[in-house]
C-alpha positions, 0 to 999 in steps of 0.5 A, a space after each residue: 851863664 856857664 862854669 866853665 873857665 873862658 876859652 873853653 867850649 863843650 858840645 852835647 853829647 846826650 840830651 833826656 827830655 821829659 814831659 809829664 803833663 799838658 801845659 795851658 794859657 791857664 798853668 800859672 808861671 813857671 818855673 825853670 831849675 837847672 843844677 850843674 852835677 858833675 863837671 870833669 875835665 873832658 866831661 859834664 852833667 846837668 839837670 834841670 825841672 819845669 815846676 809849677 811855682 804856685 803848685 809844686 808840680 812837676 812839669 818836665 826834667 832834663 838831664 844832658 851830659 857834656 863833651 869839654 872841649 880843652 883847646 889844643 895847643 898850637 903847633 904839628 897835629 898830635 897824632 902825626 908822626 915823623 915819617 921813617 927811614 924805611 918810609 921815607 926810601 920805599 917813597 923815593 923809590 916810587 917816585 924814582 920809578 914814577 919820573 923813569 
């Protein structure tokens, strides 16, 4: 289940896991509880806890920070700039010199 709209991705930027006590075959039923703490435009944070369903003991807890990946609009790359007249002249001059 995700709180993000369809087509929006994410990747983990930080993950911290703390294991507090060992688990054994007779540890009983466990429950994992997770909650989103913050969901912004570019960053999200969440936390989770693993607790004993019958005794309420905390076995592990974790936090994560994720980068939200929104699709870029179609078209030319955003970091490209049109060449300046000086750059075009320098490139043309260099090509002409190579041709000689």
